[in-house]
C-alpha positions as CSV (number, residue, x, y, z in Angstrom):
1,X,12.5,19.8,13.8
2,X,11.9,21.3,10.8
3,X,9.4,20.8,8.2
4,X,10.0,20.5,4.5
5,X,7.2,20.5,1.9
6,X,7.6,19.4,-1.6
7,X,6.0,19.3,-4.9
8,X,6.7,17.8,-8.3
9,X,6.2,18.9,-11.9
10,X,6.8,16.4,-15.0
11,X,7.2,16.8,-18.5
12,X,4.9,13.7,-19.0
13,X,3.6,10.7,-16.7
14,X,3.0,7.7,-18.3
15,X,2.8,4.3,-16.2
16,X,6.2,3.6,-16.0
17,X,7.9,6.9,-17.1
18,X,7.6,10.5,-15.0
19,X,10.0,12.9,-16.5
20,X,10.6,15.4,-13.9
21,X,11.0,18.5,-15.2
22,X,10.6,20.8,-11.4
23,X,11.0,20.0,-7.7
24,X,10.1,22.9,-5.9
25,X,10.2,22.6,-1.7
26,X,9.4,25.0,1.3
27,X,11.6,24.3,4.3
28,X,10.2,26.1,7.7
29,X,10.5,25.8,11.5
30,X,7.8,24.2,13.6
31,X,6.3,27.4,13.5
32,X,6.0,27.5,9.7
33,X,8.6,30.6,9.6
34,X,9.8,30.0,6.1
35,X,13.8,28.9,6.2
36,X,14.4,28.0,2.8
37,X,12.5,28.1,-0.8
38,X,13.2,26.8,-4.3
39,X,12.1,25.7,-7.4
40,X,14.9,23.3,-8.8
41,X,14.4,23.4,-12.5
42,X,15.2,20.1,-14.4
43,X,16.0,19.2,-17.9
44,X,12.9,16.3,-18.7
45,X,15.4,14.9,-21.5
46,X,12.1,14.3,-23.3
47,X,9.2,16.5,-24.7
48,X,6.2,17.6,-22.7
49,X,2.9,16.0,-22.8
50,X,1.0,17.7,-20.4
51,X,-2.5,15.8,-19.5
52,X,-4.7,16.0,-16.2
53,X,-5.6,13.0,-14.2
54,X,-8.2,11.5,-16.9
55,X,-5.5,11.8,-19.6
56,X,-6.8,14.9,-21.3
57,X,-4.7,17.9,-22.6
58,X,-4.7,21.0,-20.9
59,X,-2.6,21.5,-18.3
60,X,0.0,24.5,-18.8
61,X,3.2,24.9,-16.9
62,X,3.9,28.4,-15.6
63,X,7.6,28.5,-17.3
64,X,9.2,29.0,-20.5
65,X,9.3,25.5,-21.8
66,X,12.8,26.3,-24.0
67,X,13.9,27.1,-20.6
68,X,14.3,23.3,-19.5
69,X,17.1,22.4,-22.4
70,X,19.7,24.4,-20.4
71,X,19.1,22.9,-17.4
72,X,21.0,19.7,-15.5
73,X,19.8,16.6,-15.6
74,X,18.0,14.8,-12.9
75,X,21.4,12.9,-12.1
76,X,22.9,16.4,-11.4
77,X,20.0,17.5,-8.7
78,X,19.2,14.3,-7.3
79,X,22.2,14.1,-4.6
80,X,20.6,17.8,-3.4
81,X,17.1,16.3,-3.0
82,X,18.5,13.0,-1.7
83,X,19.9,15.2,1.1
84,X,17.1,17.8,1.5
85,X,14.5,14.8,1.7
86,X,16.2,12.2,4.1
87,X,17.0,14.5,6.7
88,X,16.8,12.5,10.0
89,X,15.5,16.1,11.4
90,X,12.5,16.8,9.3
91,X,9.5,16.1,8.7
92,X,8.4,15.5,4.9
93,X,5.2,16.9,3.6
94,X,3.5,17.2,0.2
95,X,-0.3,16.9,-1.0
96,X,-1.2,13.8,-2.8
97,X,2.2,12.5,-1.9
98,X,2.2,9.5,-3.1
99,X,2.5,10.5,-6.4
100,X,5.5,12.6,-6.3
101,X,7.4,9.9,-4.5
102,X,6.3,7.6,-7.4
103,X,7.6,10.3,-9.8
104,X,10.9,10.2,-7.8
105,X,11.2,6.6,-7.6
106,X,10.4,6.3,-11.3
107,X,13.3,8.8,-12.5
108,X,15.7,7.0,-10.0
109,X,15.2,3.5,-11.8
110,X,15.3,5.7,-15.0
111,X,19.1,6.7,-14.4
112,X,20.0,3.6,-12.3
113,X,20.4,5.8,-9.2
114,X,20.1,4.3,-5.3
115,X,16.4,4.6,-4.4
116,X,15.2,7.4,-2.0
117,X,14.4,6.4,1.5
118,X,12.1,8.6,3.6
119,X,8.7,8.8,5.4
120,X,6.3,11.3,4.4
121,X,2.9,12.6,5.1
122,X,0.3,14.0,2.6
123,X,-2.0,17.0,3.9
124,X,-4.6,15.7,1.4
125,X,-4.8,12.8,3.7
126,X,-4.8,14.9,6.4
127,X,-8.0,16.3,5.3
128,X,-9.8,13.7,4.6
129,X,-9.3,12.3,7.9
130,X,-10.0,15.6,9.7
131,X,-13.3,15.8,7.5
132,X,-13.9,11.9,7.9
133,X,-14.6,12.0,4.0
134,X,-12.6,9.0,2.3
135,X,-14.7,9.1,-0.8
136,X,-12.8,11.6,-2.7
137,X,-9.6,13.6,-3.1
138,X,-9.5,17.0,-2.5
139,X,-7.2,18.8,-5.1
140,X,-4.7,21.1,-3.5
141,X,-6.5,24.3,-5.3
142,X,-9.8,23.4,-3.5
143,X,-8.3,23.0,-0.4
144,X,-6.5,26.6,-0.5
145,X,-9.4,28.3,-1.5
146,X,-11.3,27.1,1.4
147,X,-8.8,27.6,3.9
148,X,-7.9,31.1,2.4
149,X,-4.8,30.2,0.8
150,X,-3.8,31.8,-2.4
151,X,-1.1,30.7,-4.6
152,X,0.2,30.2,-8.5
153,X,-0.9,26.5,-9.3
154,X,1.5,24.0,-11.3
155,X,4.3,26.3,-10.2
156,X,6.4,23.5,-8.2
157,X,7.9,26.0,-5.3
158,X,4.4,27.6,-5.0
159,X,2.7,24.5,-5.0
160,X,5.0,23.3,-2.6
161,X,4.6,26.9,-0.2
162,X,0.4,26.4,-0.3
163,X,0.7,22.7,0.9
164,X,2.8,24.6,4.1
165,X,-0.3,27.1,4.5
166,X,-3.0,24.6,3.6
167,X,-1.1,22.3,6.5
168,X,-0.6,25.0,9.0
169,X,-4.3,26.0,8.2
170,X,-5.3,22.5,9.3
171,X,-3.4,22.2,12.1
172,X,-4.6,26.1,13.4
173,X,-7.7,24.7,13.1
174,X,-7.2,21.5,14.8
175,X,-5.2,23.3,17.7
176,X,-2.2,21.2,17.5
177,X,0.9,20.4,14.7
178,X,1.7,17.6,12.7
179,X,2.8,15.2,15.4
180,X,-0.5,16.0,17.4
181,X,-2.6,15.9,13.8
182,X,-1.2,12.6,13.4
183,X,-1.8,11.2,17.0
184,X,-5.4,12.3,16.9
185,X,-6.7,10.6,13.9
186,X,-4.2,7.9,14.3
187,X,-2.5,8.7,11.3
188,X,0.7,6.9,10.2
189,X,3.0,7.9,7.7
190,X,4.0,7.0,4.3
191,X,7.4,5.6,3.5
192,X,9.9,4.6,0.3
193,X,12.7,2.2,0.5
194,X,14.4,0.1,-1.6
195,X,11.9,1.4,-4.6
196,X,9.0,0.2,-2.9
197,X,6.4,2.6,-1.6
198,X,3.8,2.3,1.5
199,X,0.8,4.8,1.7
200,X,-0.2,6.7,4.8
201,X,-3.3,4.7,6.6
202,X,-5.4,5.7,9.5
203,X,-7.7,4.1,11.5
204,X,-10.3,6.3,9.9
205,X,-9.6,4.9,6.7
206,X,-9.3,1.7,7.6
207,X,-12.7,2.0,9.1
208,X,-14.3,3.2,5.9
209,X,-12.9,0.5,3.9
210,X,-14.3,-2.5,6.6
211,X,-17.8,-0.3,6.1
212,X,-17.4,0.1,2.4
213,X,-16.4,-3.7,2.0
214,X,-19.6,-4.6,4.3
215,X,-21.8,-2.4,2.3
216,X,-20.5,-4.0,-0.8
217,X,-21.0,-8.0,0.6
218,X,-24.6,-7.1,1.8
219,X,-25.6,-5.4,-1.9
220,X,-23.9,-8.4,-3.4
221,X,-26.1,-11.0,-1.2
222,X,-29.2,-8.9,-1.7
223,X,-28.4,-8.6,-6.1
224,X,-28.1,-12.7,-5.6
225,X,-31.3,-12.8,-3.9
226,X,-33.3,-10.9,-6.8
227,X,-31.4,-12.7,-9.7
228,X,-32.3,-16.1,-7.9
229,X,-35.5,-15.1,-7.7
230,X,-36.0,-13.8,-11.5
231,X,-34.0,-16.9,-13.2
232,X,-36.5,-19.1,-11.0
233,X,-39.4,-17.6,-12.7
234,X,-38.4,-16.5,-15.9
235,X,-38.0,-19.9,-17.6
236,X,-41.9,-20.5,-16.4
237,X,-44.1,-20.7,-19.3
238,X,-46.6,-17.9,-19.6
239,X,-49.9,-18.6,-21.0
240,X,-51.4,-15.3,-20.2
241,X,-51.4,-11.7,-18.7
242,X,-51.6,-8.1,-19.6
243,X,-48.0,-8.1,-20.2
244,X,-47.6,-11.4,-21.6
245,X,-44.5,-11.6,-23.7
246,X,-42.8,-8.2,-22.6
247,X,-39.7,-7.5,-20.7
248,X,-39.0,-5.4,-18.0
249,X,-36.1,-3.7,-16.8
250,X,-35.6,-1.6,-13.5
251,X,-32.8,0.7,-12.4
252,X,-30.2,-0.3,-10.0
253,X,-31.5,1.3,-7.0
254,X,-34.9,-0.8,-7.4
255,X,-33.0,-4.0,-7.9
256,X,-30.5,-3.5,-5.0
257,X,-33.6,-2.6,-2.6
258,X,-34.8,-6.5,-1.5
259,X,-37.2,-7.9,-1.2
260,X,-38.9,-4.7,-2.3
261,X,-37.5,-5.5,-5.9
262,X,-38.7,-9.1,-5.5
263,X,-42.1,-8.1,-4.7
264,X,-42.2,-6.1,-8.1
265,X,-40.8,-8.6,-10.2
266,X,-43.0,-11.2,-8.8
267,X,-45.9,-8.7,-10.0
268,X,-44.4,-8.8,-13.3
269,X,-44.2,-12.4,-13.8
270,X,-47.6,-12.8,-12.4
271,X,-49.2,-10.4,-15.1
272,X,-46.9,-12.5,-17.9
273,X,-44.4,-10.8,-18.4
274,X,-40.2,-11.6,-18.0
275,X,-37.4,-9.9,-16.5
276,X,-34.0,-8.6,-17.9
277,X,-31.0,-7.1,-16.4
278,X,-29.9,-5.7,-20.0
279,X,-31.7,-2.5,-20.3
280,X,-31.1,-2.6,-24.1
281,X,-33.2,-5.9,-24.7
282,X,-36.1,-4.7,-22.5
283,X,-39.3,-3.4,-23.7
284,X,-40.3,-1.3,-20.6
285,X,-37.8,0.4,-17.8
286,X,-38.8,1.3,-14.5
287,X,-37.0,3.9,-12.6
288,X,-37.8,6.4,-10.0
289,X,-37.2,8.9,-12.8
290,X,-35.3,9.7,-15.9
291,X,-31.7,9.5,-16.6
292,X,-28.9,7.9,-15.9
293,X,-27.0,5.2,-18.5
294,X,-29.3,2.5,-17.7
295,X,-32.2,4.6,-18.7
296,X,-30.3,5.9,-22.0
297,X,-29.6,2.4,-23.1
298,X,-32.8,1.2,-22.8
299,X,-34.9,4.4,-24.3
300,X,-32.0,4.4,-27.2
301,X,-33.0,0.7,-27.8
302,X,-37.0,1.5,-28.0
303,X,-37.7,0.4,-24.7
304,X,-40.8,2.4,-22.9
305,X,-40.3,4.4,-19.8
306,X,-42.5,3.7,-16.7
307,X,-41.9,6.1,-13.3
308,X,-42.0,3.6,-10.6
309,X,-45.0,5.3,-8.9
310,X,-47.1,4.8,-12.4
311,X,-45.8,1.4,-12.9
312,X,-46.9,0.3,-8.9
313,X,-50.4,1.4,-9.9
314,X,-50.5,-0.5,-12.7
315,X,-49.5,-3.3,-11.3
316,X,-52.0,-2.9,-8.5
317,X,-54.6,-2.4,-11.2
318,X,-53.6,-5.6,-13.1
319,X,-53.8,-7.8,-9.7
320,X,-57.2,-5.8,-9.2
321,X,-58.8,-6.9,-12.7
322,X,-59.2,-3.3,-13.4
């Protein structure tokens, strides 16, 4: 059994276009001895427009861009890449592999070539499972630094090589190989066939999504309880009170803490005030501390900020008639 680690760089990436300019790969045996390493440069047949994941300019590839115009187009290297990735005797791996597989998909469609068909694994997904942290996607550079792997970022062959070393380090840390790692964390490979891509998954990830969905459901139910209370009391006409006519707004953290938020809102209504969930419409904004978009929205529209502790004491004094 051999491993094929690959990485792709693109001249530009849009929703339905990914013009590949470099396909880098590293082939190893099961003990991570390098058997082959190559950077296949490709004429992207288009201009370079390089952005980061947020769409901002700034990424610079470690190549001479003028060199690509003399390189072959993707259809010329397609047979070699297809043979490499579809070899039944290899396991295919990458970092954030779904992105690269999607780039291959878009290029095959662009040139009307047959779809790739292979299974693939993802070292980023390996790391998320070993850390039991599915809340963020760790970049190759950050993982490499943590695991003591050095490389030149954005050179496709070097990225592929670094991915291999990261995989080796993860497996060494876990005391197993790729297949053992998948068995240990009940991970399944991703697949591409007939231009359809399915992502890798795992039992840990499914459990995370179930817990997150349940937390969302509970928060939604709590907020519904809070706003039902607010709507019921906002329309009751107030004739007196220390806060008569004032509109209050709480931070999201306070709103979501039911029944505590109901108790605080009740104190507002009892003192003649009203409640709004729109910080730009309130007179008084209450939060544990300054900061955040809601806070800025409130104070920029002229609201008075009142720390939660001070607000609680104020409501107590009002209720006691002080």
